[in-house]
C-alpha positions, 0 to 999 in steps of 0.5 A: 457582603450585605447590600440594602434591598429597596423597601416598598412603602405607601398604602393600598396595593403595593407595587414592586419597586424598580431595581437597578440591574447592578443592584439586582445582580448583587442581591442575587449573589447574596441570595446564592451565597446564603443558600449554597456557599460553600459548594462542592461540584463534580463534573467534566471540564470543557473549554479550559483556557489559561489567560496570560494573567495565569487565571483559568476559565472553563465550564463544568458540565454533565449530561443535565447542565453546565456552569461557568467557572473561574479559577484564579492564578493563586489556586491554579498554581497549587494544582498537582496536575494540568487540567485538560478538556474531558477530565472529570474533576471535583471542585469546591468554591463559591457561587457568584454572579458576574454582574457585567454579563449577568452570568452565573459562575463558580469561583473555584478555590480547589480542584482535584481529579475524579477520573477522566470524563465520559467523552475522553473515555469514549475517545480512548476506547474507540482509538484502541479498537480502531488501532487494533483493526489496523486503521492507523497502520503506517503501511496503509497510508498514502504519500501526499504529492508535493505539487498536486494538480487539484485539491479538494476541501471538506469543511463547512462553508461558513467555517473560518477554516475554509477562509484560511485554507482558501487564502493560503492556497490562493497565495501559494498555488493560484493556478491549482483548481480547488473543489469544496465539498461542504458539510457540517463540522459540529453537531449531531448531523455532522458525522453523517454529512462529513461522510457524505461529503467524503464519499462525494469526493471519492466518486468525483475522483473515481470518474475524473482522477481529481481531486488528487489530494483532499483536505479535511479541516476545521478550526479549534474548539472544546472536545465536544465541539470536535466530537464529530471527527471522533466518529467511528463511521467517519474513521472507516470512510476515511480509510476507503479514500482513493486519494491522500487525505490531510487532516487539519482539525483544531489547534496543534494540541488537539487530536481526533480519531480522524487525525490518526486515520488520515494519511497526514495530520496537520496541526492547523487548517492553514498548515494542512493547506501548506503541506499539500501546496508547494508555494509558487516561488519554490515551484518556480525555483524548481522549474528554473533548475529543471530548465537549466538542467535541460538547457545544459543537456541540449547544449551538450548534445549539440556539442557532441553532434558538432564534433561528429559533423567535424569528423564527417567533414574530414572524411568528405574533404579527402575522399581518396584517403577514405577510398584507400582505407576502404580498399585496405579493409576490403583486402583484409576481408578477402584475405581473412575469407580465403584463410577461413575457407582454406581452414574450413576445407582442411577441417572437412577433409580431416572429418571425412578421413576420420569418418572413413577410417572409423567406418572401415574399422566398424565394418571389419569388427562387424564382419568378424562378429558375423563370421564367428556367429556363422561358424557357431551356427554351422557347428550347431547345425552339424550336430543335428545331422541324422547321419551322425546318429546312423553311424552309431548303428541306428536305422531310419525306417520309411514306408512305401510313401516315404513317410517315417515309421516310428511305431509298430502300429504303423506296420502290417505283415508283408509290408515292404519297408526301407531302412536307411543306414549309414552307408546305404539303404535296404528294403525289408519285409514285415513278418 
């Protein structure tokens, strides 16, 4: 469609004619259409949304720029896939200017996948690496207390998520103190600030034991808006938390690395607050049930004590019966003691008799053994009697001093020797 462009008339120096805004936008649209259309563009989807009418609105971007896009229902219905933020696509369409806002937009007439976007690829690589390191393991996750005594919140002071969380906690658990640890939730500085806020909460917990549970929250947004929660540094910081951490970032369909590392993921910030704060009515009902159980237990104990007092009162009302019972008990004990003493004495006498008999038997066996050994030694000693040797014709020679003469070298001529024989002694002279 062509639109008439105002002409400049008059002599001398020409002045630019004043344009109406709407006419200018139409002229720019015509110029774009004549210069570029149709156009085919490749980029990454961002901020994709589908209106109730079925029309889709999103941005197409790369590292150097972005352009707003509109895709009407008849086109979106013919797609063979569901577009998502981070997808890398190729679109064809026409450049146009949306007059009411003066925005440049691309009317998409066709779209095809060209591979996932850089951000999403980074997300998947980081997710795989952290999963391999065990940061997502269920065994390391801590249980979130149903009724904590204190709650901490890490988020931006100006975030709508903080208002939602504060409102929910105030309504459900107005008696529980809440501590805010502020940090940016979007932008280049956000990961560092989030980590600093978390470490501050960890330090407070180490000193005081509070907060007992920590909420990490942020409202929804495009993939790049939530990118601070996909930081590897943030993931490792979360893994060091001494208290349970509930992560409520984005909407129900949004997932970040922080969601996988946290002890519990909530679909929204409000849901995160609800998960760690039992509402007052439920808590009061629980308290009522506990109170009723305590009351029942006390009444039961009182009834038992009353019965015991009744039995004691019966004993006190008839002391003679009690004395008679005690006397019978005493007689039974005396009889049992006498019986036990008699049995014990009999057992001791039997033991002494058995020991005496055993000792006598052992002594006799020992005496017999000694007698046999003595006879053997006597026989052995008799066998060594020198008189037995003399009876066989041998003699025992000794000198004047009574010393035994065993060799010729011990004698000399004229020496008097004494020979001992079997039946007596005789003196001999050496020649």
